[in-house]
matplotlib code that plots the C-alpha trace (Angstrom):
import matplotlib.pyplot as plt

x = [6.9, 5.3, 3.4, 1.9, 0.9, -0.9, -2.6, -6.4, -8.0, -9.8, -6.7, -4.8, -7.5, -7.4, -3.7, -3.6, -6.4, -4.6, -1.4, -3.4, -4.8, -1.4, 0.1, -2.8, -2.4, 1.3, 0.8, -1.8, 0.6, 3.4, 1.2, 0.4, 4.0, 5.3, 2.7, 3.2, 7.0, 6.8, 7.3, 5.9, 3.2, 2.9, 6.4, 4.8, 2.2, 3.9, 0.9, -1.1, 1.3, -0.8, -4.5, -5.5, -9.1, -12.3, -10.2, -8.3, -4.6, -3.1, -0.3, 0.1, 2.6, 3.0, 3.2, 3.6, 1.5, 4.4, 6.4, 3.8, 4.9, 3.1, 1.6, 0.3, -1.3, -3.0, -4.3, -5.7, -7.4, -8.9, -10.2, -11.7, -13.5, -14.9, -16.1, -17.1, -18.4, -21.8, -22.4, -21.3, -23.2, -23.0, -20.7, -18.0, -15.9, -15.5, -14.9, -12.4, -10.2, -10.2, -9.3, -6.4, -4.9, -5.5, -3.9, -0.4, -0.3, 2.9, 0.8, -1.1, -0.2, -1.2, -1.7, -1.7, -3.2, -1.4, -2.8, -0.5, 0.1, 3.5, 5.6, 5.8, 4.4, 7.2, 9.6, 7.5, 7.2, 10.9, 11.2, 11.8, 8.6, 9.5, 10.3, 7.0, 5.2, 6.7, 7.1, 3.8, 1.2, -0.8, -1.2, -2.8, -6.4, -7.1, -5.8, -6.4, -5.5, -5.3, -3.7, -3.1, -4.9, -6.7, -10.5, -12.0, -8.6, -8.3, -5.6, -7.3, -6.5, -8.7, -9.5, -9.8, -10.3, -10.8, -11.2, -11.2, -11.8, -15.2, -13.8, -12.1, -15.0, -17.3, -14.4, -13.6, -10.7, -12.3, -12.8, -9.3, -7.9, -10.0, -8.9, -5.3, -6.1, -7.6, -4.4, -2.3, -4.4, -4.1, -0.3, 0.1, -2.1, -4.7, -8.2, -10.3, -10.6, -12.8, -14.0, -16.6, -19.4, -22.2, -25.6, -26.9, -24.0, -26.0, -23.5, -20.8, -23.0, -24.0, -20.4, -19.1, -22.1, -23.7, -20.6, -17.9, -19.8, -18.9, -21.2, -22.1, -19.9, -21.4, -19.6, -20.9, -22.5, -25.6, -26.0, -24.8, -26.9, -29.6, -31.8, -28.9]
y = [-34.9, -37.4, -34.6, -33.5, -37.0, -37.3, -33.9, -34.1, -33.5, -30.4, -28.8, -29.6, -28.1, -24.9, -24.7, -25.1, -22.6, -20.1, -20.5, -20.0, -16.8, -15.5, -16.3, -14.6, -11.5, -11.4, -11.7, -8.9, -6.7, -7.4, -6.3, -3.0, -2.4, -3.1, -0.9, 2.0, 1.9, 3.0, 6.7, 7.1, 4.7, 6.7, 5.4, 2.0, 3.7, 6.1, 6.0, 7.7, 10.7, 12.7, 13.2, 15.1, 15.0, 17.2, 20.3, 19.5, 18.8, 17.8, 15.8, 14.0, 14.1, 12.2, 13.4, 12.3, 13.5, 14.4, 16.1, 18.6, 22.2, 25.0, 26.1, 22.5, 22.3, 25.7, 24.5, 21.2, 23.0, 25.6, 23.0, 20.9, 23.8, 24.9, 21.3, 19.9, 22.8, 22.6, 18.9, 18.9, 22.0, 22.9, 19.8, 21.3, 23.1, 19.9, 17.8, 20.3, 19.8, 16.1, 16.5, 18.8, 16.1, 13.4, 15.5, 15.5, 11.9, 10.0, 7.2, 9.6, 9.2, 11.8, 12.1, 15.8, 17.0, 19.9, 21.9, 21.6, 25.2, 26.7, 23.7, 20.3, 17.6, 15.2, 17.7, 18.0, 14.3, 14.0, 16.9, 16.3, 16.4, 19.4, 21.4, 20.5, 21.4, 24.8, 26.0, 24.9, 25.1, 27.7, 25.1, 22.4, 21.7, 18.7, 15.8, 12.3, 11.3, 7.6, 5.2, 1.4, 0.3, -2.8, -3.1, -6.2, -7.9, -7.3, -5.0, -2.3, 0.9, 3.6, 6.7, 9.5, 12.3, 12.8, 16.5, 18.5, 22.1, 22.7, 23.9, 20.5, 18.4, 16.6, 15.9, 12.3, 13.2, 11.7, 8.3, 8.5, 9.0, 6.2, 3.9, 4.7, 4.1, 0.7, -0.2, 0.8, -1.3, -4.4, -4.0, -3.8, -6.9, -5.4, -6.9, -3.9, -0.1, 1.6, 5.1, 7.0, 9.1, 11.0, 9.6, 13.1, 13.8, 12.6, 13.6, 11.6, 8.6, 8.5, 8.9, 6.0, 3.6, 4.3, 5.2, 3.2, 0.3, 0.6, -1.1, -0.2, -2.3, -4.7, -2.7, 0.7, 2.7, 3.0, -0.8, -1.3, 1.6, 2.0, 4.3, 6.7]
z = [4.8, 7.1, 8.8, 5.5, 4.6, 8.0, 7.6, 7.5, 4.1, 5.3, 6.7, 3.5, 1.4, 3.5, 3.3, -0.4, -0.8, 1.4, -0.7, -3.9, -2.5, -1.5, -4.9, -6.7, -4.5, -5.2, -8.9, -8.8, -6.7, -9.2, -12.1, -10.3, -9.3, -12.9, -14.5, -12.0, -12.4, -16.0, -16.4, -20.0, -21.2, -24.4, -25.5, -26.4, -28.7, -31.1, -33.4, -30.7, -30.3, -32.7, -33.5, -36.6, -37.7, -37.9, -38.2, -35.0, -34.7, -31.3, -29.9, -26.6, -23.8, -20.5, -16.9, -13.3, -10.4, -8.1, -11.0, -12.2, -12.7, -11.0, -14.3, -15.0, -11.6, -12.2, -15.5, -14.1, -11.3, -13.7, -16.2, -13.4, -12.0, -15.5, -16.3, -13.0, -10.8, -12.6, -12.2, -8.5, -7.6, -3.9, -3.3, -5.5, -2.8, -0.9, -4.0, -5.3, -2.2, -2.8, -6.5, -5.6, -3.4, -6.0, -8.7, -7.2, -5.8, -6.7, -8.3, -10.6, -14.3, -16.9, -20.6, -21.6, -24.9, -26.6, -29.4, -32.5, -33.3, -33.9, -32.8, -34.6, -32.4, -33.2, -31.6, -28.5, -27.9, -27.5, -25.1, -21.3, -19.4, -17.3, -20.5, -22.1, -18.9, -18.4, -22.0, -23.6, -20.9, -22.9, -25.7, -23.4, -24.2, -22.0, -20.0, -18.7, -15.1, -14.5, -12.0, -11.6, -8.5, -7.0, -7.1, -5.5, -5.6, -9.3, -10.8, -12.9, -14.7, -13.1, -15.0, -12.4, -14.9, -18.6, -19.1, -22.4, -23.1, -24.7, -28.0, -28.7, -27.6, -30.2, -32.5, -31.6, -29.2, -26.1, -27.9, -29.2, -25.7, -24.2, -26.9, -25.9, -22.2, -23.0, -25.0, -22.1, -19.8, -22.1, -22.4, -18.7, -18.1, -15.8, -15.6, -16.5, -17.2, -14.6, -14.0, -12.0, -13.6, -11.9, -13.0, -13.6, -16.0, -18.9, -21.6, -19.9, -19.2, -22.9, -24.0, -21.9, -22.2, -25.5, -27.6, -25.9, -24.6, -20.9, -18.3, -14.7, -12.4, -9.9, -7.1, -8.3, -5.6, -7.8, -7.5, -4.0, -2.7, -5.3, -3.2, -2.5]

ax = plt.figure().add_subplot(projection="3d")
ax.plot(x, y, z, "-o")
ax.set_aspect("equal")
plt.show()
């Protein structure tokens, strides 16, 4: 106690500041750990299990990156290729390898979109994940891949992919899914929802910025390296 009383003001200030930084980091790590430990974020939002509008009827299910069935992996790879090969152009073969690794990471969380055809969505939502994945892969029409990570010492929900088949686009489904993602982020007390969009992907840029109100982050490569 006497040593602390005799401690110079500058050293005391540094010590207090260091302690504050450590406590802040621990709090952020605890948020990421708690959010990532949940297996089914959809369970907190039963009102988002179904989406029926504009002639479209779908229901949602959850998934984990390291628990994907073979058929689900194939579907994800196929849809990524269909939707992303064009925007990436000659860079796609390299990017595809990256995305295949990202796809099955233990920290990857998924929302799968199933077309509501012969099976009642309320029945599907209560099925085990492996049963949904193996039995109803043909009915999938899209997915969201997201994770809880740290960006600039802030816990965020990062959307790695939002991919929909062309026949279900333009019906409000993308906005519905992003609204759900934002609610998941709020419930898990993260600081922001972040994602990456290629500048030349004008449709996606318009969707996120004009329709949803997203802004370009201060740490975006387009701002850090504006000439690149």
